[in-house]
N, C-alpha and C positions, 0 to 999 in steps of 0.2 A: 530638890534641896541646892541651893547655890552656896558656894562657899570659895575664899582664894587660898591659895597654897605658896608661900615665897619658895620654899625649896623648888616643887615641879614647876611654879611660872619662871623660876632664875634660870634654869636649866635651859629653856624654850627663848627665854631673853637673850641668851648668850649667842643662840643660834639664828635671832633675828626672826623667829616665827612668829610671834606674838606681841603687842605692844604693852607697854609696861602698865597700862590702866585695865588690861582685861582681868574681866570676873570669871574664873574657871567652873564651869557646872561638873559639878559632882554627881556620879551616877548614884541613884537610891535602890539599893539592894535589896530594902526592904527587909523582913524578919527572917529571909532563909535565902542566904547568901549560898551560891553555888560553890563547889570545891574548885570548879575551874572556870574562869572568865576569861572570854574568848571576843575576840573583834577581828574583821577580815573586811571591814569596808562598808559598802551600801545594804541595804536588805536586800535578801536574793528575790528575785522576782517569782520563784514558783518552787514549791516542794515536789512536784510532778517529776519524776526521774526522765520520763518519754519527751518532758519537754523544756526542760532546763537547759540552757547552753553557755552557763556561766561557768568559770572557775570557783566564785563563791557557793554558788547552788552545788555543784558536784561534791564540795567538801562536807555539806550537810548531809546531801544525798547517800556520801560514804558511810556515815553515822548511823543514819535510819534505814538503809537497805544493806543486804549483802548479795551482791551476784554470785553465778557460780564459780567464778575465781575472783580473787581481788589485787588490789595492787599493794604490792609490799616494797617500802621506802628505803628499806635495807640493800636489796638487791636491784630497786628498780626495776623490777620485772614483775610477773603474774603470779600469784600463789594459790592454791584451794582456797577455796570458800563454803558456800553453799554447796558444790559438789567436792567430795574429799577425794575422787581422783578423775583422770577421764582417760580415753583410748580413742586414739589417731588411726585409720584405716592407712595399710601401706601407700594408697594412691593420694592420702592427704584428704580426702574428700568427706570421709565420713567422723563425727566427733560424737563421741559416746559418752556422757556425762551420768556419773554415780554421785547422786544427792546423799545427804546424811539423812540416818535413819530419824536422827532429833532436831531436826531441822524445823524449827515453829514459825507461825507467825504471831505478833505480839500479843495477839486475842489468846494464844495457846493452841489454835489449830495448827493441823500438820501443813507445811511448805510440800509442796508437789512439783513433778514435772509440769504438769498442765498448767501451773501456776506461771511458769516460765515461758512458756506454749503462748497462753493467752496474752502475758507483758508483749512479748516479740512481735507477736501479730498485732498488736496493736501501736506498738512502734511504726510498724510498716502501714497502720490504717490511714489513708491520706485524712481522714477527716479528724485526727488526733494533730496533725499538723506538727509532728517532731521534725524539729529542725533536722537532725542527725539521722534520720531515717535510712541515710544512703549506707551509713554503717555495717548495716546488715544485709547488704546488696548482694554480698559473697555467697548467702544462702539461696539454694537452689527454689527457683517461683517466686523470689522476694520483688523482683520489680514488677512481675506480673500480679502479685498482690496489691502492692500500689495503684498499680492502673486499675484493678477490678473495684478499687474501693472510692475512685475517682468518679464523681457525676452519680451519684448512687441517688441525689435527691429527685430524678425525672422519674424514679421508679416507685413501684408501690413497695410497702415494708416487706411484703412476701417475695416479689423479685429480687428485691436488694439483698434479701437473706439468702436466698440461693445462687447469686452471683459471688457475694463473699463468701459461703461455705465451697462452692465450688475452688474458688483460688486458694482456699485453705488448704484442701485437699492433696493439693500441687506443690504445696508448700515444704519444704525440707526439714519442717521443726514437728516433731513427733515424740509425743509422750508416750513411750512403749509402757510404762509403771509408773507408779506413784515416785520410786525415785531413780528413774532411769529416765533419761533424755538423749535422744538421737539427732542429729543435725548433720544435714548432708549440703553440702556445698556444691555449687557451679561450677569452681575451680580450686584448685590447690591455694591457701592464704596461708602464708606464712606469719602473720601478726594476727589470727583470728584469737586465739587465748588474749590478747591483750585488750580486743575489740568486747570479748565478754566480760572484762574487767571494767568496763566504763558504765558510767552513768544511765546511759540510754537503754542498756540492756538488762537493767537490774530489775526484781519482781515486784510488781505491785498485785493486791488481791481485789479479783475481779467483783466480790460483793462490795466491796469498800468502794472500787472505784464507779461502777454503774448505778445507777440511780434505780428504784425499781418501777418506775413509770415506764412507757411501751416509749420510745422516742421513734420520730418517724424518720424513713430512710434519708441517708442523708446528713441526717444530724449529728454533731459530736455527742456521744453516748456518755459522756463524761460528767460526772457532777462536781463544779469545781470545788464546791467545799468539800469533797472528801478529804482533803489536804490538811483540815482545820482540827485542833486539837481536841480530840474525844472523839473524832470521827477516823481518824487515819490508824491504819493498821501496816505497820513495817515490820521488818524482819531481821533488822542490824542491830549491832551492841546497843543502839540508844532509841528511845520513843520520844515522841513529841508532847511534852506536857503541856507548854504553854508557847502562844505566840501572839503577842501585842506590837501590831506591826508598827514599824519605826522606832520600836523602843526595846524589847528584848524578846528573845528566844530561849526556851528553857529545854533542853535534853536531859531525858531520865534514863538510867540503866536498865536495859529490857532484861527482865529477869525469865524470859523466855528463850532467849537468845540462845544458841547451843553453845556457845563459848562464853556464856557469862561468867566463869568463875576467873575468866583472865582480864574481865574488864573491872580495872580497880578507882576508876573515877565515877563516883555515882552521880553527880550532879554537872551540868555544864550549862552556861549561861552564854548567848550569843547576842553582842550588843552591834547593831546595825549602826554606822555613822556615812555621811555621805565625802566628808572631810579626810582625808588621813593624818592632818594637824591636829584634829579633835581626838583621834584614836591614840596618837603617838602622847598628847599630853594627856589623857586618861590612863594610860600606861606609866607615865613618869608620875602620877600623882597614886600609884598603887592601887588604882580600880580596877585594870585590867591585869592576867597572867599572859596572855599569850595574843598578839598580835602579828598578820602578816602583811600588812601594808604602811611601812615607815616611809614618812615627806623625805623626798630626796636629799634636801639639804640637811635634815637632821640622820639621815643613814650616812651623810659623807663624814660627817664627825664622828658618829659611831664607829663607822669602820677603822677612822686613825684612831680612835681610844681602844677598841680592841688590838690592834697590832702591837700598840703599846703596854698590852696586858691589862687593859681595865675593859670595863663594857663586855664582858664575856656571854652577857645576856644578848649580845646583839649577833644574829646568824646571816652573813652576807655569803651567796654563792651561786654560780650558774644557773640560769634558768633559762629552760629550752623553751623560747618563748621568742616573739619579735612583735617590736612596737611599729607600726606601720600607719601610713594613711589610706582611706579608701576613697575612689572616687567613683562618681554615681555615674556609669558608662552609659545611662538611658537618654541625659541631659546635655545638651550644647551647651558650651564648647566641648564638654568633657569626653562627648561620644567620638571625639578627633583622638587618635593616638598619639599624634603630634603634639597636641595639648599636655596630655598626660605626661607625657615623656619629658617636654619641656617643664613641667611643673617637678617632676622628680628631679632632673639634672640641677635645677636650680638650688636645692636644697643644700645647707650647710649644715650637716648631718654632726659632724664634729664641733660649733659651735651648740648645736642643740643639746647634745651628750655633755660639755663643759658648762655650760650654763644653767641647764634644767634638768639631765640627767645624774648629774654630779656622783655617779660611783664608776665611773670609768666605764659605762656599757659600750661593748666593741660595737664600731659603726656597722652598718646593714647594707651590703651589697647585694645580697640574695633574701629570698624569703624564707629559707629554711635555715635556722641559726647553723653557721659555721662551726665546725669542731663538736657538736652535740650529739651528733650521730657520726661514730668512726665511721662506717662504712660507707658515707656517702659524701662525696665532695659536689656542691652544686656549680653552676656557669659562674663566669668570671662577674656577671653584673654590670652596672656603670656606677662610675665615680662622679663627682662632681663636674660640670661642664657649662658654664655660664654661658661662652658664646655659641655651643651649640643649642642651648637653649633658647636664646635669642631668635637663632635662625630658624628653628624649629616651630616658634609663636610665629613669627611673620611669615613663614612659609603656610602655616594653616589660617593668615589674613588678620593679624593681630600684631602688626611691628611697634615694637616699645610698648606693647600693652593698649593701644590706641583700639577702640571699638572694643574691649573684653568684658563681658559682664562683670558686676560686683556679686563674687559667689559667697555661699554661705558655709562654713566652716562650722561644723558640730562637735563638741566634746563634751565628756560628762563631767559632773562636780569633782577637782583637783586642783589644787593648785599647781601640781606638775602637768598636768594636762592645759591648763588655761597658760603656763609660761611657753609650753611649746607652741602653743597655738598662736599666741603674739609672737614669738622667733619664727615661726613659718609665714605669717602675715606679713612681719616685717621684711623678710628675707625676698617673697616674691614682690613685694611694692619696689624694695630697692634693686632688684636685678632685672624685674620683668615687666615692671610698672602697672601691675593689675591688684586689684583692691579686693580684701575679704571681709564679712562682716563675721564676728566670732558670737555662737551660742553656746551658751553653757545652761545645760538641762541634767535632772536628777536621771540617775542608771536604768531603773525602768521605763522612762518615758523616752531616755535615748536610745533603748534596746529595740523600742516601738518603730520609732523613726528610722532609725536604719535596717531594720528589716521589712520596713514598707516602702524604702528606697525614698524616705521623704527628707530627703539631703542633697548638697551639691558635694561637697568634701567630708569627711569624718573621720577623726582619731579611730585608731583601733589596734588592737592586741590579738594575737594568738598564743596559747599557751598548748604543745603537744599535749594531745590525747594520750598518747602512748610514744615511744620514741622511734619513729620511723617517719621517712619522708612524707609517705601519705597521708598523713594526718594535717599537715601542710598545705599538701598539692592538690586532694581530691575534693578541699572545699570550693574550689574554682570551676568545677565543670558545670555545663548549662543548667541553670535550674537548681543548683545545689542548695540546701537547705542553708547554709550557712555562707553562702556566696553574695548577697547583700551589695551586690555591685552592680547588676546587670549585666555585666561581661558575659558573651560567649565567643567559643573558638573551637570549630568543630574538629581541627586538627590536636587540640589541646585535649579535648573531650577524648579522641580515638587513643590519643599517648597514653593517658590516665588509665584507660580499660584494658590497654596493653600492659599496661605495670600490673594491674591486679590480676592479670591472666600470667605471671610469671612469678616463679618462684625462686630463681637461680638470682642470687643478691647483686653479682657483679652486673648482670643484664638489666636487672630492674634499676640498679642505681644508673646507666646509661640512660634508661628510657627516662627516668624523672627527670636529668639534668636537661635535655631535650626540650621537656615540657616544663620545667620551672623556667628556660631562657625565654621562651614564649611568653611566658608571663611576665617575666621582669628585664627582660632586655629587649623584647620588639613590641608587646601590647600596654602593659603599665599598667592594668587595672586597679593596682595598687603600688604604693611607695614605700618599701621597707626603710625603715628609720635609724633604729639598733635592735641590739639583742638585749634580752633582758638579763638584769643582776637582779635576784631576789633579796629582799633586806625583810628580817624577822627578827621580834624581839620576845624570846622567853625567859622567864623567872627561873632562878637556881632551882626553885623547889619543884617545876614541873620536868618530871623526867620520862623519858624515852620518845623525847623530839627527836626525829632523824629528817636534816636536810637531805633534799632530794631535786633531782631536774624537772619533776613536774610538782613539785611543790604542793603534794599532799599532805595530807594529815591524817594519819591512824591512828584515832580520838582511842581505840578500845588498847592499844600499845602505851598509853599516855598512865602516869601513875604519880602520886604528889608525895615528896618526901617530908616526912612528918618533922624530921632534924632540920630542915630549911625554912621550916615555918609553916608548914602544910596541916590541914587540918587531921 
């Protein structure tokens, strides 16, 4: 259905976001309008918790599945989930989780400790291809399990099974009973409960995930269709009722959820959109109730309005995340650290914030956001130094940019990303004499290209998975599932490993600082640009929304106020 609305369009005309002739697309809700209508940007690439790697997927996973612990947005820390309590041994190596007796899958069957054992093994299984499998490396025997599941294609099914089961026997994950899971770590890990609350460690039901046919050794034993409506079995506050790609995902309350009486919003519709401008327009037209991606130009004006006592539906708050550029360190000339450093030093980050960010985002000199993790202060980092950048580029063999190849800059669909790409291209052309070609692609394809190193330079963002420097720094170890730069440094790897073996926060902070100095002062496989400020819009009738530094949403805590126009 097509429709124009003067009220909604006028608001955007004032901000200069749309032309006066634009015909506004209205969402067709059909005969079943959900209690809550939500949008967070592009379509989620997958609903498989062990395979997802984006913030938007993690939000939906948190609605469909529940881990042993869950993130509490009020305290910004984990709290009990499927496990009603856990015990930690005096040496910090053994965690015993006690599951709720009434924990159930959405098909009514009991959720057990074995389900978590299977799911965590699946995350570590090399055939699954989990980008976050390294989060489980604190567990005893986890690295050996990854190695054992690599290269199984050369074995017979019987040999492969024997190898995998032998590795599983040495893995520190034990289902002691249906309601008791014991986890043994290689080393004390201060943030282990934070990891348990992350989506990679969510449970999936084996009979739902695996096909009934016998797979060959080395094959991925996963049926991709298991995440489809009618087949997916989950254990969280909601279940998947409908998923029409690039149109709508419908979530309905899970009547088998252990805490179902607490879930007060019966239905949630999730509407994907590549463009934040489209999402914002639909919100202004009254078609959406909650959005997490407000265009920067609109957010700038909305922030002024809120400070003036208006637009109290706008929430702008510090977000523990960094906007940065990735360099493909496997491709000349980006395999030369002098080139990477020159490109970073030539960036005018303040101009990018002023002309594209628009929310006063702090300029980033480090990769770990400054001030977001109270006990950690990173290295000094680099400021802008165009003269040094030119000298470094000349030393690398490209004086004044002569002979420098045209590089491809990749970004996903967004006016803000486009504007930043244009500013970066202009700054490097002006200051260094080099040329970029800009390529805009949709989110899912963008992730695929970056993940396979099919790019030269790519825009990127990293949001904390938990509030600890490790979540920012361990992604760049050699071969890390989220490295996506091809960069490798043995000393960096050693320091991150040492930090993981250290419980003392002061000593660990010093190790992290030395590692981060290698990353953003010496080697520069990435160039930090600014630290995020989150911008969300939430209607007055939606209650229970809590802004938090990880920008997660506890959908089970939301409710609709009938006095404010709710159903």
